[in-house]
N, C-alpha and C positions, 0 to 999 in steps of 0.2 A: 707389375709384371703380368703380361697376358699369358694364360696357361691353357685356354680353351676357346674354340670358336663354336658357336651354336647356330646352325643353319636352319632356316625354314626350308620347306621342300618345294611347294608349288611356286613357280615364278622366280625361284632362286637357283635351284639345282636342275630342275626340269620344268617345262611349261605344260601344266595340265589344266590351266584355267579354261582353255577352249573346250576341253572335254567336260568340265563341270558345267560350263555355260550351255553346251549342247544338251546335256542331260536335264539340267534345271529347266531349260526353255521348252523341251518336249513335255515335261511335266506340267508346266504352266499352260502350254497350248492345249493339252488334254483337259485342263480345267477351264478353258475358254478365254484365256488372256495371254499376253505376250510379255517378255522381258527383253530389254535392250542390252547391248554389250556394255553400255555406260552404267546401267543399273547393276550388271554383273560385277563391275569393278568394285562396287561397295560390299560384295560378298567375300572378297579376298581376305583370307585369314580368319574368317568367321566359321564357327562350327556348323555341322550339317543341320542340326535341329534349329539353331538360331537363324541360319540362312533360309530354311523352310518357312519359319515364322515371318521373316521379312518379305519373302516372295508372296506368301498368302495375304499379308497385309496390303502389299502393293496391288494385288488382284482383287482385293475386297472379298476374299473367301474365308469363311470360318468353318473349321473342322474340329472334330473331337480329337483327343490325344491319340486314340487308337488309329483313327484315320490318318493322322499326321505320321505316325510311326510306319504305317503301311506305305504311305507315299514316299517317305524318306528311304525305305528299304528298296522300293521299286526304282527310285532315282539312282540309288547306289549300284544296283544291278546293271543298269544301263551304262553308268560311268565305268564300272569295272570291265564291262565288255569292250570299252574303248581303250582304257589304259593297259589292259592285259596284253595289248599288241605292241607296247613300248619296248624299245631296244636302246643300246648305248648311243645310237644316233640321236636320241631324243634328249641327251644331256645338253644343257645350254653351253654355248661357246665359252671357252676359257676355264670352265669349272674343273675339268680333269687336271689341267696344268697347275691350277692354283692348289688343288689337293696334293699334287706331287711336291710342291714347294713346302706345304705344311708338314708332310710326312718326313721331310728332311730336318725337322725341328722337334722339340719336345711338346709342342702344342697339340692338344687333343681335339678331336672332331666329334661334335655332338649334333643330333637332329632335334629340333623343337618344332613339331608340326601338329596341327589339330587333326590332320588326316588319319583316319583309321586304316587306310590302305597303304601307308607309307612304306612298310617293309616289303610289300609285294612290288611296289613301284621301284624301290631301290634295288631289289633283286633282279627285276626285269631289265634295268639299265646297267646292271653290273657294278653297283656302288655299295652294296650292303656291307661288305667287309671293310670298307673305308671308315666306318663309324665306330667310335669307341663307346658311344652311348646313343640310344634311340628313345626319345620320348615322343610318343604320338597320341592320337586320339583315344587309344585303348588304355592309356595310363593317366589321363587327366579327367577332371570333372568340370573344369571351367575353361571356356574358350578365350581367345585373345579379344580384347586387350588385357584380360587378367594375366598376371605374370607367371601363373602356375607352371606352364610348360617349360619356361626357361629356368625357373628356380629349381624345378625337378632335374633338369638337365645338368645344371651346375652341381647339384647335390650328388647325382649319380656319378659324375666325374670326380667328385671330391674337392671341388674348388669353390671359392667365395664369389659373390656377384661381381666384385670389382676385378676379378681375374678372368672374366669372360667377355667376349665380344659377340654380339648378335648380328646376323645377316638376314635382312627382311625386305620384302618388296611391297608389303601391304601396310596401310596406315595403322590398322589394328595391331599388326605384328610389331611395328616400330614402337607403338605405345606400350605393348606388352614388355618389350625389351627395356624401355626406359622405366616402366613401373617396377621392373625387377632390379633396378639399380645398375644396369649394365650399359656400356657403350654400344651404340647401334650403327651399323653400316647399312644404309638404305641402298637397295638395288632397284633403279628405276629413274624417276624424274624428281629433281630437287623441289620443284614447285608443289608436288604432291606429298612427298615424304619430308615435310618441313621439320618434324621433331627429331629426325635422325642426326647423329653427330657428323656424319659425312655421307654423301650420296654418290654412287657410281652408276654409270650406265649399264655395266655388266662386269664380267670377270676377264674378258679378253685383254691380254697384255698386262694384267695386274701383277705387280711385283709385291710379294709379301712384306719384304723389308721396308719398302716405300710406304705401304699401307700402315704399318705399325708406327712409322715416324709421323704420319699425318694425324692419326687418331689419338 
């Protein structure tokens, strides 16, 4: 019996990947190298400091821990300036209708995101009150594919792993959901999200009852 849905934020509920890319790319450019959109795909679902380490390795740049913390904070300031302008228009197609369907049932809605800015983003797009539990980067110590974020979400909602379904658009996120012992709905391309139990292009036209029958 499914009792909770745990949603990732970026690329599932809203699309902020472009803002992350713009902020990370500016940082890389300031350091003398570039990152492609393809490279940025590999950062989806990865924590801020782990993303920074991957970018610095890509650019062949070695920095002290203090320098890395300073860079991460500067990147986040740039990112925040971009996402602070988000509105309900930035919610991905079909999400609000799907949430309305969930609200008509006893299924709870939780967030499982490594983003430390999740609450600010949800408030900006008007979805903060739709969530029964929010686990974000301020409440976890391990990034995806570690299952911590989803295990904490299930615990906060009071349910076991097999009573939760995860919605994820990133490879690391899908792996985190599977590592947590949960069913995972991939949002994106089946050829990329190969470990998901089912993959959907998005939420447009999605019927909750039909999804539950499929998974």
